[in-house]
C-alpha positions as MATLAB code, in Angstrom:
seq = 'MIDIWLPLAGGLALLIIGGDLLVRGAVRVAERLGISPLVIGLTLVGFGTSTPELVTSVQAALSGAPGIAWGNIVGSNIANILLIAGASALLFPIAVTEPALRRDAMVMLAVAVVFAGLAAFSPMGRGIGAAFVLALAVYVILTIWNDRAATAGALHDKQAALAALDPALAPLPARTGGLLVPLLIALGGLALVIGGGAALVRGAVALAQALAIPETVIGLTIVAVGTSMPELVTSVMAAIRRQGDVAFGNIVGSNIVNILGIGGVTALIAPVPVPATIAGFDAPVMLAVTVLMVLLAATGLRVSRREGVLLLAGYVAYLAVLWP';
ca = [
      97.222   64.940  131.009;
      94.166   67.937  130.505;
      92.014   66.011  133.417;
      94.791   66.887  135.637;
      96.136   70.228  134.664;
      92.483   71.687  133.853;
      91.389   71.053  137.502;
      94.478   72.489  139.054;
      94.910   75.234  136.246;
      91.078   75.791  136.726;
      91.052   75.715  140.345;
      93.839   78.014  140.782;
      91.948   80.585  138.863;
      88.863   80.138  140.799;
      90.464   80.962  144.434;
      91.918   83.528  143.171;
      89.141   85.443  141.369;
      86.946   84.202  144.113;
      89.058   85.536  147.014;
      88.922   88.793  144.980;
      84.819   88.857  145.491;
      84.493   87.368  148.233;
      87.151   89.917  149.809;
      85.090   93.266  148.224;
      81.452   91.683  148.715;
      82.842   91.463  152.396;
      84.448   94.774  152.948;
      81.283   96.601  150.639;
      78.655   94.909  153.414;
      80.910   95.475  156.753;
      81.410   99.456  155.298;
      77.418   99.344  154.925;
      76.832   98.055  159.152;
      79.004  101.036  159.961;
      82.021   98.335  161.417;
      85.063  100.732  161.381;
      87.805   99.946  158.798;
      90.679   98.515  161.238;
      88.187   95.416  161.934;
      87.656   95.253  158.554;
      91.598   95.566  157.318;
      92.101   92.922  160.837;
      89.150   89.950  159.638;
      87.577   90.214  156.242;
      90.474   91.437  154.272;
      93.550   90.273  156.071;
      91.727   86.884  156.553;
      89.976   86.468  153.320;
      92.890   86.740  151.233;
      93.699   83.789  152.903;
      90.739   81.665  152.284;
      92.143   80.059  149.449;
      94.507   78.122  151.341;
      92.219   77.421  154.009;
      89.390   75.991  152.246;
      92.081   73.518  149.844;
      93.172   72.472  153.124;
      90.165   71.308  154.542;
      88.946   70.101  151.312;
      92.431   68.493  151.312;
      91.314   67.234  154.561;
      87.496   66.276  153.830;
      89.057   64.099  150.657;
      91.328   61.589  152.924;
      94.815   63.607  151.749;
      96.340   64.753  155.066;
      99.063   65.077  152.777;
      97.746   68.261  150.509;
      96.418   69.569  153.936;
      98.838   69.924  156.197;
     101.806   70.574  153.425;
      99.242   72.889  151.888;
      99.528   75.075  154.971;
     103.398   74.856  156.317;
     104.544   74.728  152.856;
     102.709   77.869  152.121;
     105.040   79.063  155.480;
     108.138   78.197  153.828;
     107.173   79.809  150.845;
     106.212   83.284  152.897;
     109.764   83.005  153.956;
     112.328   81.875  151.575;
     109.969   82.500  147.562;
     108.058   85.679  148.973;
     110.458   87.542  151.168;
     113.301   86.480  149.416;
     111.727   87.902  145.855;
     110.583   91.367  147.897;
     114.090   92.269  149.335;
     115.212   91.656  146.454;
     113.919   94.179  143.859;
     113.578   96.440  147.440;
     115.187   96.150  150.727;
     112.108   95.212  153.222;
     111.652   97.100  156.022;
     110.924   96.106  159.171;
     109.561   98.180  162.333;
     110.384   97.551  166.153;
     106.945   96.878  166.642;
     106.551   94.451  164.078;
     109.869   92.320  165.620;
     109.176   92.488  168.971;
     105.296   91.368  169.114;
     104.232   90.163  165.621;
     107.722   88.411  164.931;
     108.005   86.814  167.783;
     104.275   85.525  167.945;
     105.003   83.965  164.731;
     108.117   81.892  166.301;
     105.863   81.107  168.944;
     103.366   79.493  166.441;
     105.583   77.783  163.971;
     107.797   76.283  167.084;
     103.979   75.296  169.227;
     102.798   73.598  165.212;
     106.654   71.965  164.750;
     106.309   70.133  168.666;
     102.919   69.331  168.486;
     102.903   67.795  165.343;
     105.784   65.609  166.123;
     104.391   64.103  169.253;
     100.377   65.084  168.910;
      97.286   64.486  166.491;
      96.093   67.413  165.542;
      93.031   66.687  166.912;
      89.729   69.061  167.829;
      90.663   69.888  171.015;
      93.914   71.212  169.653;
      92.176   73.023  166.586;
      90.480   75.223  168.822;
      92.930   75.708  170.675;
      94.344   77.328  167.675;
      91.631   79.346  166.726;
      91.109   80.451  169.892;
      94.427   81.698  170.048;
      94.352   83.609  167.066;
      91.300   85.428  168.044;
      93.113   86.386  171.692;
      96.027   87.667  169.174;
      93.487   89.654  166.787;
      91.813   91.273  170.116;
      94.875   92.358  171.828;
      96.181   93.646  168.563;
      93.091   95.569  167.623;
      93.517   96.553  172.005;
      96.754   97.601  171.759;
      96.770   99.567  167.843;
      93.825  102.171  167.722;
      95.945  104.474  165.333;
      96.219  104.281  161.751;
      98.701  100.906  161.539;
      98.098   97.027  163.688;
     100.727   95.190  163.676;
     100.979   92.094  161.073;
      97.575   91.349  160.285;
      96.923   95.178  159.348;
      99.676   95.481  157.056;
      98.541   92.355  155.262;
      95.818   94.253  154.581;
      97.633   97.342  153.517;
      99.949   95.485  151.504;
      96.218   94.792  149.399;
      94.665   97.956  149.408;
      98.443   99.189  147.915;
      97.770   96.858  145.148;
      94.304   97.426  144.842;
      92.470  100.856  146.286;
      89.279   99.203  145.619;
      90.288   96.856  148.428;
      91.204   99.499  150.478;
      88.602  100.053  153.706;
      86.520  103.313  152.414;
      84.190  105.328  155.489;
      80.671  103.964  156.233;
      78.139  103.872  152.579;
      74.575  103.765  152.541;
      72.602  101.343  150.398;
      71.366   97.908  150.534;
      73.299   94.519  151.016;
      71.901   92.814  148.501;
      74.568   93.004  145.907;
      77.388   93.560  148.106;
      76.020   89.975  149.631;
      75.736   88.031  146.548;
      79.384   89.234  145.395;
      80.606   87.923  148.235;
      78.826   84.247  148.477;
      79.380   83.993  144.670;
      83.449   84.877  145.316;
      82.883   82.158  147.961;
      81.110   79.499  146.024;
      83.954   80.302  143.393;
      86.611   79.308  146.008;
      85.227   76.678  147.644;
      84.128   74.822  143.714;
      88.311   75.801  143.133;
      88.929   74.918  146.109;
      87.536   71.225  145.021;
      89.166   70.902  141.579;
      92.168   71.902  142.647;
      92.677   69.070  145.336;
      91.746   66.881  142.853;
      93.653   67.546  139.820;
      96.586   67.915  142.582;
      95.604   64.097  143.835;
      95.911   63.387  140.460;
      98.763   64.143  139.739;
     100.260   63.108  142.468;
      98.728   59.347  141.447;
     100.181   59.837  137.767;
     103.575   61.061  138.555;
     103.694   58.107  141.408;
     104.684   61.208  143.261;
     104.015   61.825  147.776;
     100.984   64.059  147.962;
     102.733   65.971  150.242;
     104.945   66.675  147.969;
     103.049   68.491  145.731;
     100.907   69.557  148.899;
     104.306   71.711  149.894;
     104.994   72.494  146.796;
     102.401   73.173  143.790;
      99.599   74.178  146.459;
     101.523   75.937  148.683;
     102.737   77.889  146.194;
      99.222   78.353  144.029;
      97.410   79.202  147.086;
     100.365   81.809  148.599;
      99.425   83.602  144.879;
      97.928   86.904  146.684;
     100.397   86.969  149.539;
     103.152   86.824  146.821;
     101.704   89.592  144.517;
     101.146   91.443  147.690;
     104.570   91.562  149.025;
     106.474   92.082  145.970;
     104.255   95.511  144.468;
     104.368   96.615  147.869;
     108.168   96.419  148.050;
     107.847   97.753  144.330;
     106.494  100.530  145.467;
     109.570  100.359  148.490;
     106.670   99.516  151.430;
     109.100   96.796  152.734;
     107.094   97.487  156.126;
     103.884   96.542  154.797;
     105.593   93.385  152.925;
     107.281   92.363  156.352;
     103.665   92.773  157.356;
     101.889   90.713  155.830;
     104.189   88.022  155.711;
     104.024   88.047  159.696;
     100.068   87.661  159.606;
      99.964   85.451  156.564;
     102.225   82.804  158.577;
     100.219   83.380  161.852;
      96.766   82.982  159.972;
      98.012   80.091  158.163;
      98.683   77.582  161.289;
      96.249   79.150  163.860;
      93.474   80.177  161.476;
      93.809   77.566  159.067;
      95.456   74.816  160.485;
      92.898   75.103  163.565;
      89.778   75.078  160.925;
      91.244   72.240  159.382;
      91.787   70.076  162.678;
      88.449   71.473  163.661;
      86.519   70.282  161.211;
      88.357   67.056  160.061;
      90.753   66.456  162.315;
      93.446   64.286  160.216;
      97.062   63.626  161.362;
      99.742   65.490  160.421;
     102.310   63.517  157.599;
     105.226   61.233  159.230;
     107.383   63.362  156.837;
     105.453   66.012  157.105;
     106.223   66.554  161.030;
     109.887   64.855  160.805;
     111.290   67.276  158.123;
     109.300   70.025  156.374;
     108.210   71.279  159.771;
     111.273   71.790  161.723;
     112.581   73.288  157.946;
     109.697   76.010  158.572;
     110.704   76.441  161.815;
     114.365   76.380  161.259;
     113.343   79.393  158.236;
     111.145   81.387  160.770;
     114.271   81.267  162.687;
     116.408   82.640  160.299;
     113.709   85.217  159.152;
     113.419   87.005  162.830;
     117.418   86.777  162.911;
     117.190   88.795  159.476;
     115.245   90.393  160.540;
     116.610   91.638  163.840;
     119.640   92.733  162.108;
     119.744   96.072  161.384;
     115.593   96.116  161.250;
     115.706   95.341  157.560;
     116.448   92.587  155.322;
     118.426   93.089  151.909;
     119.204   92.134  148.850;
     122.014   89.968  149.377;
     119.998   88.189  151.952;
     116.448   87.736  149.743;
     119.226   86.235  147.576;
     119.984   83.689  150.477;
     116.160   82.895  151.156;
     115.666   82.722  147.551;
     118.641   80.568  147.291;
     117.126   78.768  149.712;
     113.663   77.914  148.610;
     115.381   76.094  145.579;
     117.390   74.191  147.874;
     114.528   73.394  149.439;
     112.647   72.325  146.314;
     115.841   70.091  145.525;
     115.690   68.052  148.205;
     111.691   67.592  147.709;
     111.064   67.502  144.691;
     112.159   63.177  142.860;
];
């Protein structure tokens, strides 16, 4: 079993370490180029923490494992809501701001509806992938346009959660100095992420074959939770620091990026159909838990500890249904 668990564990470690280096190096490069902190937060940091999911899904699609590719995306969104939001709310109730509920949560819900519909009735080809990426670009541009103050919605909260966890990830005033060192750090991080994604996919496929478990189950559980570690750690730490509003934005922003960004890029680079089991069961589950999250957030503009227990129980039930 060492040829299974070593690639799985090693791949996850490389994804986490490489993702951290990639974000740090990219932020320093952007600072030296004079890019604004807001743009850094919305793009390099916000999207950089989703690199593990992106690389893993693309690697899986290219390797002919669509169950792991799409299972990673759908499973990560389910885990973000049931596991990560549930654990965060259990530690400290998650506060929800009205702008985050009106705009970002509604975008998350709309994106989930569109994905669930397309997964059931249409193959995820390059045209849909391009539309997803374009929609994400429009969302980011509108977010920057509408929020030039201290906060900028869900994607900014994703960056803020990381900054709270580790001040070294917070965008700093523009620096002077050479680009070579931070560029090498970013490229080294990217190389580790790519290598880690390949190892994780290889180990996941081997595990599915050894245990006679469908690849979709592995993608929806082990791979999805593993690649969601940055979101889990940052949301829980935000909750511990009683920054519940940031935890909510981190989760919502991650779900939007997972479908539009990761799903879009995956469909562009390696278009593969969404497996029927995911389209018929897991995508509707993702839509249902997204609706539940919005409803919980709308009641009193908070997700309470009791509701956090409900979400965690829902994730346990989901795993019980999935795992043979």
